[in-house]
C-alpha positions as a printed NumPy array, in Angstrom:
array([[-18.482, -21.57 ,  58.831],
       [-16.297, -22.675,  61.119],
       [-15.268, -26.079,  60.633],
       [-12.86 , -29.137,  61.794],
       [-11.748, -31.626,  60.494],
       [ -9.717, -34.742,  62.088],
       [ -6.923, -36.599,  60.785],
       [ -4.48 , -39.036,  61.889],
       [ -0.864, -37.915,  62.516],
       [  0.4  , -40.114,  59.901],
       [ -1.074, -38.788,  56.732],
       [ -3.359, -35.812,  55.514],
       [ -6.12 , -39.129,  55.084],
       [ -9.252, -40.397,  56.026],
       [-10.595, -37.009,  57.778],
       [-13.534, -36.639,  60.022],
       [-14.976, -33.29 ,  59.442],
       [-17.02 , -31.854,  61.544],
       [-19.585, -28.129,  60.69 ],
       [-22.177, -28.26 ,  63.655],
       [-20.846, -26.029,  66.086],
       [-21.384, -27.642,  69.047],
       [-19.899, -31.279,  67.713],
       [-16.646, -29.165,  66.838],
       [-16.057, -27.828,  70.181],
       [-17.158, -31.294,  71.759],
       [-14.501, -33.007,  69.882],
       [-12.077, -30.016,  70.817],
       [-12.978, -30.204,  74.284],
       [-11.668, -34.002,  74.662],
       [ -8.45 , -32.47 ,  73.558],
       [ -8.455, -29.878,  76.51 ],
       [ -9.269, -26.834,  73.921],
       [-12.518, -24.444,  74.136],
       [-14.176, -22.997,  71.459],
       [-16.374, -20.626,  72.187],
       [-18.671, -18.306,  69.51 ],
       [-18.667, -14.513,  70.861],
       [-20.125, -11.763,  69.171],
       [-17.733,  -9.826,  66.927],
       [-20.32 ,  -7.442,  65.81 ],
       [-19.65 ,  -4.098,  68.03 ],
       [-18.912,  -1.697,  64.989],
       [-15.729,  -1.295,  63.438],
       [-13.949,   0.645,  60.835],
       [-12.383,  -1.961,  57.934],
       [ -8.982,   0.053,  58.532],
       [ -9.774,  -0.02 ,  62.792],
       [ -6.209,  -0.532,  64.151],
       [ -5.553,  -2.37 ,  67.78 ],
       [ -6.342,   0.468,  69.888],
       [ -9.571,   0.973,  68.493],
       [-10.382,  -2.955,  68.245],
       [ -9.029,  -3.591,  71.799],
       [-11.355,  -0.737,  73.006],
       [-14.8  ,  -1.782,  71.156],
       [-14.295,  -5.609,  72.981],
       [-13.146,  -4.31 ,  76.469],
       [-15.389,  -5.624,  78.868],
       [-15.061,  -9.253,  77.5  ],
       [-10.988,  -8.578,  77.231],
       [-11.267,  -7.595,  81.091],
       [-12.973, -10.533,  82.063],
       [-11.038, -12.608,  80.74 ],
       [ -7.491, -10.906,  82.037],
       [ -9.596, -11.038,  85.22 ],
       [-10.099, -14.87 ,  85.311],
       [ -7.181, -16.007,  83.712],
       [ -4.487, -13.777,  85.264],
       [ -3.38 , -12.543,  81.603],
       [ -0.73 , -10.054,  81.735],
       [ -0.716,  -8.655,  77.914],
       [ -2.936,  -8.96 ,  74.804],
       [ -2.86 ,  -7.396,  71.606],
       [ -4.311,  -7.81 ,  67.953],
       [ -3.168,  -9.533,  64.985],
       [ -4.58 ,  -7.429,  61.621],
       [ -3.348,  -8.415,  58.553],
       [ -4.726,  -8.109,  55.214],
       [ -3.923,  -9.124,  51.785],
       [ -1.725,  -6.38 ,  50.956],
       [  0.165,  -5.972,  54.55 ],
       [  4.339,  -5.649,  53.663],
       [  5.178,  -8.306,  55.554],
       [  2.074, -10.684,  55.645],
       [  4.692, -13.31 ,  54.053],
       [  7.269, -13.292,  57.162],
       [  4.032, -13.261,  59.686],
       [  2.732, -16.637,  58.146],
       [  6.22 , -18.28 ,  58.032],
       [  6.651, -17.335,  61.417],
       [  3.09 , -19.297,  62.354],
       [  3.431, -22.23 ,  60.095],
       [  6.176, -24.659,  61.925],
       [  4.958, -26.901,  65.11 ],
       [  5.63 , -25.331,  67.909],
       [  4.211, -25.11 ,  71.651],
       [  3.99 , -21.894,  74.23 ],
       [  4.48 , -22.174,  78.103],
       [  1.363, -21.048,  78.587],
       [ -1.8  , -20.985,  76.869],
       [ -3.449, -19.174,  74.267],
       [ -6.851, -17.798,  73.45 ],
       [ -7.495, -16.677,  70.338],
       [-10.711, -14.286,  69.449],
       [-11.449, -13.391,  65.786],
       [-12.925, -10.279,  65.296],
       [-12.67 , -10.542,  61.878],
       [-11.662, -12.769,  58.639],
       [-10.783, -16.073,  59.163],
       [ -7.615, -18.372,  60.064],
       [ -6.722, -22.459,  60.533],
       [ -5.687, -23.686,  63.836],
       [ -3.375, -27.215,  63.377],
       [ -3.725, -28.858,  66.913],
       [ -1.334, -31.873,  67.458],
       [ -3.263, -33.97 ,  69.696],
       [ -3.398, -37.772,  70.783],
       [ -2.204, -39.386,  67.268],
       [ -4.189, -36.691,  65.37 ],
       [ -4.462, -33.453,  63.655],
       [ -7.389, -31.33 ,  64.45 ],
       [ -8.232, -28.643,  62.087],
       [ -9.678, -25.674,  63.067],
       [-11.207, -22.938,  60.458],
       [-11.893, -20.698,  63.169],
       [-13.995, -17.22 ,  61.857],
       [-15.718, -14.391,  62.578],
       [-16.847, -14.575,  66.365],
       [-15.024, -17.621,  66.938],
       [-13.087, -18.012,  70.691],
       [-10.062, -20.548,  70.495],
       [ -7.559, -21.406,  73.594],
       [ -4.723, -23.911,  73.114],
       [ -3.387, -25.454,  76.39 ],
       [  0.217, -25.006,  76.844],
       [  2.262, -27.428,  75.431],
       [  0.084, -28.719,  72.965],
       [  1.784, -28.675,  69.463],
       [  0.164, -26.66 ,  67.176],
       [  0.735, -24.367,  64.3  ],
       [ -1.142, -21.897,  62.608],
       [ -2.146, -21.146,  58.79 ],
       [ -3.682, -17.488,  57.397],
       [ -3.096, -18.4  ,  53.872],
       [ -1.52 , -16.384,  50.91 ],
       [ -3.878, -13.849,  50.617],
       [ -4.315, -12.958,  54.677],
       [ -7.475, -11.164,  55.879],
       [ -8.195, -11.23 ,  59.628],
       [ -7.956,  -9.289,  62.691],
       [ -7.632, -11.294,  65.535],
       [ -7.262, -10.093,  69.428],
       [ -4.814, -12.726,  71.591],
       [ -4.562, -12.707,  75.658],
       [ -1.21 , -13.846,  77.26 ],
       [ -0.597, -14.986,  80.711],
       [  3.209, -13.348,  80.405],
       [  4.009,  -9.696,  80.041],
       [  6.725, -11.102,  76.957],
       [  3.443, -12.275,  74.728],
       [  3.697, -14.678,  71.766],
       [  6.819, -16.516,  72.619],
       [  6.767, -19.818,  70.518],
       [  8.908, -22.999,  70.76 ],
       [  9.582, -24.985,  67.642],
       [  9.202, -28.977,  67.921],
       [ 11.51 , -29.256,  65.391],
       [  9.217, -31.332,  63.42 ],
       [  7.923, -30.47 ,  59.917],
       [  4.392, -32.115,  60.264],
       [  3.047, -28.964,  59.422],
       [  4.328, -29.611,  55.347],
       [  2.057, -32.956,  55.021],
       [ -1.686, -30.819,  55.889],
       [ -3.091, -28.967,  53.408],
       [ -2.444, -25.169,  53.804],
       [ -5.35 , -22.471,  54.48 ],
       [ -5.841, -21.997,  50.975],
       [ -6.124, -25.701,  50.037],
       [ -8.353, -26.339,  53.074],
       [-10.664, -24.126,  52.322],
       [-11.26 , -24.352,  48.329],
       [-12.079, -28.812,  49.486],
       [-13.51 , -27.878,  52.905],
       [-15.547, -24.248,  52.342]])
């Protein structure tokens, strides 16, 4: 279930948690984050590669590309037995920003976005069917857990694709990781 937990940015205590999708989307809209629920029910094999995933969602991808002038699209597909899962997880665990806004659509599985805005940390558990847009220059990080299992379409306004800029902050260490969060809130 998609979940939002909002903490002060000083500690992982005194949190407010939301599980009703409209409440989650409304809270995120206040910080410029779009959250939508899309149908992720197109038939895909468990071993579907990027080309198969992109073909299955070609119509909504094209609409987004036209609307936002996206220059590149890719698919991140990570399973618990992925040989580079630890390195891939580590790449996203530190707080960073992007010069462009980013859109992620969860085709399958789940992941945890942490958005640092307005002296709060918004922790969003995104699941199959969730589309999230993070505004440019918004400090954030992402955790997929120790046994990641998700497929996610990523859209970029630059041809280079994912380019993160570390904030140098250690804030991510102060909040529950994916596995701890799921154990506590789901």
